C-alpha positions as CSV (number, residue, x, y, z in Angstrom):
1,M,-35.0,27.9,61.4
2,T,-33.6,31.4,62.1
3,T,-34.9,33.5,59.4
4,P,-31.6,34.7,57.9
5,M,-31.2,30.4,57.3
6,K,-35.0,30.9,55.9
7,W,-33.5,33.2,53.5
8,I,-30.8,31.1,52.5
9,G,-33.0,28.1,51.7
10,L,-35.2,30.6,49.7
11,L,-32.5,32.4,47.6
12,A,-31.0,28.5,47.0
13,T,-34.1,27.5,46.1
14,L,-34.9,30.5,43.7
15,V,-31.1,29.6,42.4
16,I,-32.1,26.0,41.6
17,V,-35.7,27.4,39.8
18,V,-34.0,29.6,37.4
19,I,-30.6,28.3,36.6
20,L,-31.9,24.4,35.9
21,P,-33.7,24.9,33.3
22,F,-31.0,27.2,31.6
23,Y,-28.9,24.5,32.1
24,M,-30.9,21.4,31.0
25,L,-31.7,23.8,27.8
26,N,-28.3,24.2,27.3
27,E,-26.9,20.8,28.2
28,P,-27.5,18.9,24.8
29,T,-25.3,22.0,22.9
30,Q,-22.8,21.3,25.5
31,Q,-22.6,18.0,25.1
32,E,-22.7,18.4,21.4
33,D,-19.6,21.2,21.2
34,L,-18.1,18.3,23.6
35,L,-18.5,16.0,20.9
36,K,-17.2,18.4,18.3
37,D,-14.1,19.2,19.9
38,Y,-13.5,15.5,20.2
39,Y,-14.1,14.1,16.5
40,T,-12.0,17.1,15.9
41,A,-8.6,16.2,17.7
42,A,-9.5,12.5,16.7
43,I,-9.5,13.5,13.3
44,L,-6.2,15.9,13.9
45,T,-4.4,13.3,15.5
46,S,-4.9,10.6,13.2
47,T,-4.3,12.7,10.1
48,D,-0.6,12.2,10.9
49,I,-1.0,8.5,11.7
50,Y,-2.5,8.1,8.4
51,A,0.1,9.7,6.5
52,E,2.8,7.9,8.1
53,N,1.5,4.2,7.8
54,C,-1.3,4.4,5.7
55,A,-1.2,6.5,2.4
56,V,1.4,4.0,0.9
57,C,-1.2,1.8,0.6
58,H,-4.2,4.2,0.3
59,G,-3.2,7.1,-1.3
60,A,-2.7,10.2,0.2
61,A,-6.2,11.3,-0.3
62,G,-7.5,8.4,0.5
63,E,-7.8,7.4,-3.2
64,G,-6.7,3.7,-2.9
65,I,-3.6,2.6,-4.9
66,A,-3.4,-0.6,-7.2
67,D,-5.3,-3.5,-5.2
68,N,-5.4,-1.5,-2.3
69,P,-9.2,-0.3,-1.8
70,P,-10.0,3.4,-1.5
71,L,-11.6,4.9,1.9
72,N,-12.4,8.3,0.7
73,S,-15.8,6.6,-0.6
74,D,-19.4,6.5,0.9
75,A,-19.5,2.5,1.3
76,V,-16.6,2.7,3.8
77,R,-17.7,5.9,5.4
78,M,-21.5,4.1,6.1
79,M,-19.4,1.3,7.5
80,S,-20.6,0.6,11.2
81,E,-18.0,1.8,13.7
82,S,-17.6,-1.8,14.7
83,D,-16.8,-3.4,11.1
84,L,-14.1,-0.5,10.7
85,T,-12.5,-1.2,14.1
86,K,-12.4,-4.6,13.5
87,V,-10.8,-4.3,9.9
88,I,-7.8,-2.1,11.4
89,T,-7.8,-4.0,14.7
90,R,-7.4,-7.5,12.8
91,G,-6.8,-6.9,9.2
92,R,-8.5,-8.7,6.2
93,D,-7.3,-12.2,5.5
94,G,-6.0,-12.5,1.6
95,T,-4.9,-9.1,1.4
96,L,-1.8,-7.0,2.3
97,M,-4.6,-5.4,5.0
98,A,-2.7,-6.1,8.3
99,G,-3.7,-6.5,11.8
100,W,-2.7,-2.8,13.3
101,A,-3.8,-3.3,17.0
102,M,-1.0,-4.1,19.4
103,E,-2.9,-7.2,20.5
104,E,-2.7,-8.4,16.8
105,G,1.3,-7.5,16.7
106,G,0.5,-4.1,15.0
107,I,1.7,-0.9,16.1
108,F,-1.8,1.1,17.3
109,T,-3.1,1.1,20.7
110,N,-7.2,1.1,21.0
111,P,-7.4,4.8,21.5
112,Q,-5.9,5.1,18.7
113,V,-7.6,2.4,16.5
114,A,-11.0,4.4,17.7
115,D,-9.4,7.8,16.6
116,L,-8.7,6.2,13.0
117,V,-12.2,4.8,13.0
118,T,-13.6,8.7,13.6
119,F,-11.0,9.8,10.9
120,I,-12.5,7.4,8.0
121,Q,-15.7,8.2,8.9
122,Q,-15.6,12.0,8.9
123,A,-11.9,13.1,7.3
124,N,-11.2,16.0,4.5
125,W,-9.6,14.0,2.3
126,D,-8.5,17.3,0.4
127,Y,-6.8,18.3,4.1
128,V,-5.5,14.7,4.6
129,A,-3.6,15.2,1.2
130,Y,-2.5,18.6,1.9
131,R,-0.9,17.0,5.0
132,V,0.5,13.8,3.7
133,D,2.3,15.9,1.0
134,E,3.4,18.8,3.6
135,L,5.2,15.9,5.9
136,G,6.5,14.9,2.5
137,L,5.3,11.6,2.3
138,T,3.0,11.3,-0.5
139,P,3.2,8.2,-2.4
140,P,5.2,7.2,-5.6
141,E,3.0,7.0,-8.3
142,V,2.0,3.5,-10.2
143,T,4.3,3.1,-12.9
144,Q,2.8,0.8,-15.9
145,M,3.2,0.3,-19.2
146,E,1.2,2.3,-21.3
147,V,-0.8,0.6,-23.9
148,S,-1.6,3.3,-26.9
149,E,-4.2,3.4,-29.0
150,D,-2.1,2.9,-32.2
151,M,-1.0,-0.3,-30.3
152,L,-4.8,-1.4,-29.6
153,I,-5.6,-0.7,-33.6
154,S,-2.5,-3.0,-34.7
155,L,-3.9,-5.6,-32.6
156,A,-7.8,-5.1,-33.6
157,A,-6.6,-5.8,-37.5
158,L,-5.7,-9.5,-36.2
159,P,-7.7,-12.4,-36.0
160,G,-9.1,-12.8,-32.7
161,G,-8.0,-9.0,-32.0
162,E,-10.1,-8.2,-29.2
163,T,-8.7,-11.3,-27.0
164,L,-4.8,-10.1,-27.4
165,S,-6.2,-6.2,-26.9
166,T,-7.7,-7.8,-23.3
167,G,-4.3,-9.9,-22.9
168,L,-1.9,-6.5,-23.5
169,V,-4.0,-4.6,-21.1
170,V,-4.1,-7.4,-18.6
171,Y,0.0,-7.9,-19.1
172,A,0.8,-4.2,-19.3
173,E,-1.0,-4.0,-15.8
174,N,0.2,-7.4,-14.1
175,C,3.2,-8.6,-15.6
176,A,5.1,-6.1,-17.6
177,A,7.0,-4.5,-14.4
178,C,8.3,-8.3,-13.9
179,H,8.6,-9.3,-17.1
180,G,9.2,-5.9,-19.3
181,S,7.5,-3.7,-21.4
182,N,9.2,-5.4,-24.2
183,G,8.6,-8.7,-23.2
184,A,12.6,-9.0,-22.8
185,G,12.6,-9.8,-19.0
186,T,14.4,-7.6,-16.6
187,V,17.3,-8.5,-13.5
188,I,14.4,-10.1,-11.3
189,A,11.8,-12.0,-14.3
190,P,12.9,-14.2,-17.2
191,A,11.9,-13.1,-21.0
192,I,8.1,-14.3,-22.2
193,D,9.1,-13.4,-25.8
194,S,10.8,-16.7,-26.0
195,A,10.8,-19.5,-28.2
196,D,11.2,-22.2,-25.0
197,L,8.0,-20.5,-23.3
198,R,6.2,-21.2,-26.7
199,A,7.4,-24.2,-27.4
200,T,5.5,-25.4,-23.8
201,P,2.4,-26.9,-24.1
202,L,-0.7,-23.8,-23.6
203,E,-2.2,-26.0,-20.7
204,E,1.0,-26.3,-18.9
205,T,1.5,-22.5,-19.3
206,I,-1.9,-21.3,-18.3
207,Q,-1.4,-23.7,-15.2
208,L,2.1,-22.0,-14.3
209,V,-0.1,-18.6,-14.6
210,N,-2.7,-19.8,-11.9
211,T,-0.3,-21.5,-9.5
212,G,2.6,-19.8,-10.1
213,V,6.3,-21.5,-9.4
214,P,7.6,-21.6,-5.5
215,G,10.9,-20.6,-5.1
216,T,10.7,-17.9,-6.8
217,L,9.3,-14.2,-7.6
218,M,6.3,-15.7,-9.8
219,A,3.2,-15.6,-7.9
220,S,-0.5,-17.5,-8.1
221,W,-2.4,-15.7,-10.4
222,E,-5.5,-17.6,-9.9
223,N,-7.3,-15.5,-7.6
224,M,-6.5,-11.9,-8.9
225,L,-7.1,-12.8,-12.7
226,V,-10.3,-14.2,-13.6
227,P,-10.2,-17.4,-16.2
228,E,-10.5,-15.3,-19.3
229,E,-8.0,-12.6,-18.0
230,I,-5.4,-15.3,-18.0
231,S,-6.6,-16.9,-21.1
232,A,-6.4,-13.7,-23.2
233,V,-2.3,-12.7,-21.8
234,V,-1.3,-16.3,-22.5
235,D,-2.5,-16.5,-25.5
236,L,-0.7,-12.7,-26.0
237,I,2.6,-14.3,-25.1
238,Y,2.3,-17.4,-27.5
239,R,1.5,-14.8,-30.1
240,W,4.2,-12.4,-29.5
241,P,5.9,-13.0,-32.6
242,E,3.1,-12.0,-34.6
243,M,2.3,-9.2,-32.9
244,V,5.9,-7.8,-33.5
245,Q,5.7,-8.5,-36.8
246,S,2.0,-7.0,-37.4
247,G,3.8,-3.3,-36.5
248,V,3.0,-3.1,-32.4
249,E,6.0,-1.4,-31.3
250,F,6.6,-2.2,-27.8
251,P,9.2,0.2,-25.8
252,E,12.6,-0.8,-25.3
253,V,13.6,-1.3,-21.6
254,E,17.0,-0.1,-20.7
255,V,19.5,-2.4,-18.7
256,M,19.3,-2.2,-15.3
257,T,22.6,-1.7,-13.4
258,I,22.6,-1.2,-9.6
259,A,25.2,1.6,-8.7
260,S,25.5,3.7,-5.4
261,S,26.3,7.0,-5.1
262,P,25.5,9.8,-2.4
263,E,22.7,11.3,-4.0
264,M,21.1,7.7,-4.3
265,I,21.6,6.7,-1.1
266,A,19.8,9.8,-0.3
267,A,16.8,9.4,-2.5
268,G,16.7,6.0,-1.1
269,Q,16.1,7.3,2.0
270,Q,13.6,9.6,1.6
271,L,11.7,6.6,-0.1
272,F,12.3,4.3,2.4
273,N,10.5,6.8,4.8
274,V,7.7,7.1,2.3
275,A,7.0,3.6,1.6
276,C,9.0,1.4,3.8
277,K,9.2,3.2,7.4
278,S,5.5,1.9,8.6
279,C,6.2,-1.5,8.6
280,H,10.1,-1.7,9.2
281,G,10.5,1.2,11.6
282,M,12.2,4.1,11.5
283,D,16.2,3.5,9.7
284,G,15.0,-0.1,9.3
285,Y,15.4,-1.1,12.8
286,G,11.7,-3.3,12.3
287,T,8.5,-3.2,14.3
288,P,6.4,-6.1,15.2
289,M,4.7,-6.0,11.7
290,A,7.9,-6.7,9.8
291,P,11.5,-7.6,10.3
292,A,14.9,-5.1,10.7
293,L,16.8,-4.5,7.6
294,N,19.1,-2.7,9.2
295,N,20.7,-6.0,10.0
296,Q,24.2,-7.2,9.6
297,L,23.4,-10.9,9.0
298,F,20.8,-10.2,6.5
299,L,22.9,-7.4,4.4
300,S,25.5,-10.0,4.4
301,E,24.1,-12.7,3.3
302,T,21.6,-10.9,0.9
303,P,23.2,-9.4,-2.6
304,D,22.1,-6.5,-3.7
305,A,20.0,-8.2,-6.8
306,A,18.2,-10.4,-4.4
307,I,17.1,-7.3,-2.5
308,Y,16.0,-5.8,-5.7
309,Q,14.0,-8.8,-6.4
310,I,12.3,-8.7,-2.9
311,I,11.1,-5.1,-3.3
312,A,9.8,-5.2,-6.5
313,G,8.3,-9.1,-6.4
314,G,7.6,-9.4,-2.6
315,I,7.6,-12.0,-0.6
316,S,4.2,-14.8,-0.5
317,D,2.4,-15.2,2.4
318,T,3.7,-12.3,3.9
319,L,2.6,-8.2,4.4
320,M,5.4,-7.5,1.8
321,P,4.0,-6.4,-1.5
322,A,5.5,-6.5,-5.1
323,W,6.6,-2.9,-5.4
324,G,7.9,-3.6,-9.0
325,S,4.3,-2.0,-10.7
326,R,4.4,1.3,-8.6
327,L,8.4,2.1,-8.3
328,S,10.8,3.1,-11.4
329,D,14.3,0.8,-11.4
330,Q,15.6,3.8,-10.6
331,E,13.9,3.6,-7.3
332,I,13.9,0.7,-6.3
333,Q,17.9,0.8,-7.0
334,S,18.1,3.7,-4.6
335,L,16.3,1.8,-2.1
336,V,19.1,-1.1,-2.2
337,A,21.8,1.6,-2.2
338,F,20.2,3.1,0.8
339,L,20.0,-0.6,2.5
340,R,23.3,-1.5,1.7
341,S,24.7,1.9,2.8
342,M,23.8,0.5,6.6
343,E,25.8,-2.3,6.1
344,T,29.0,-1.3,8.0
345,T,27.1,0.2,10.8
346,A,24.1,-2.4,11.3
347,P,24.3,-4.5,14.6
348,A,25.7,-7.9,14.2
349,I,22.5,-9.5,16.2
350,L,19.0,-7.3,16.8
351,P,17.4,-7.7,19.3
352,P,13.1,-8.7,18.4
353,I,11.2,-5.3,18.6
354,L,8.4,-5.9,21.4
355,S,5.2,-3.8,21.3
356,E,4.7,-2.2,24.8
């Protein structure tokens, strides 16, 4: 070997001896930095995905809405990546949680599911809520009948007052949205303050609440309420006149009329983009998760009152939830007005939406 070659070999050896230990010392730091960069990118990307698809059920800050569980809890954050991946990918039977992965009929790719898992485990929920609000996608607040302290005091003075109080709370949280805060019924459900209903044997009414009524919006409650709650709310229904006579004051319910105006259509479109777009697609053209609503056949054959009922009461055995407890009458009317405004331009036949 010539002298220059020896020097080159010697210098190369020195470079290796000097630089390699330095590289080995810094490699863990570099890997950590790369991992942090990956997590940051995944979280930022998934924040908008969450806002557009998940916030409507799980809340702007992951706090959970109605029966949809919170995600900003230690219990969820501590779930394994594989378990979270399965839930997002496949959904959960018996709940409104659909399978969101494309192979399950959803709209997310596998990398998006992986990013969402990282997001759920590491998200700053205060920032998420800010971003959801910035995008105009903060979900509507749950609308519920208010049970005042005066109402509970009035009930406590009656025989079996504790059971009546339980029944009133159950009714307010689960029944008033359809049957009315004063029990007088609404456009989507009959009155429960009814002499005919009270003439029905008690056991039959309990069975009706347990199993629901096929072909109507009356769902089965036996898997959502415990027997004691069902018994209490049925007792409340049968003793409704007694409560009124005792001085319990129920709020009056205004008669609803379905109208339309440019302002209402605009409000309905904004609400649709918050609450409905993630399943029914942009402008109601449908997704693999839910059918098209911007459809001449659907709009021409479905009257306004029926659309209202579908939105308020949901559809059993589908991913369509009941929005009656989360949206006011006016908000549901605005959605009806927005959907109806599409009828003149809706496609007569809409091809199926296929996932990529």
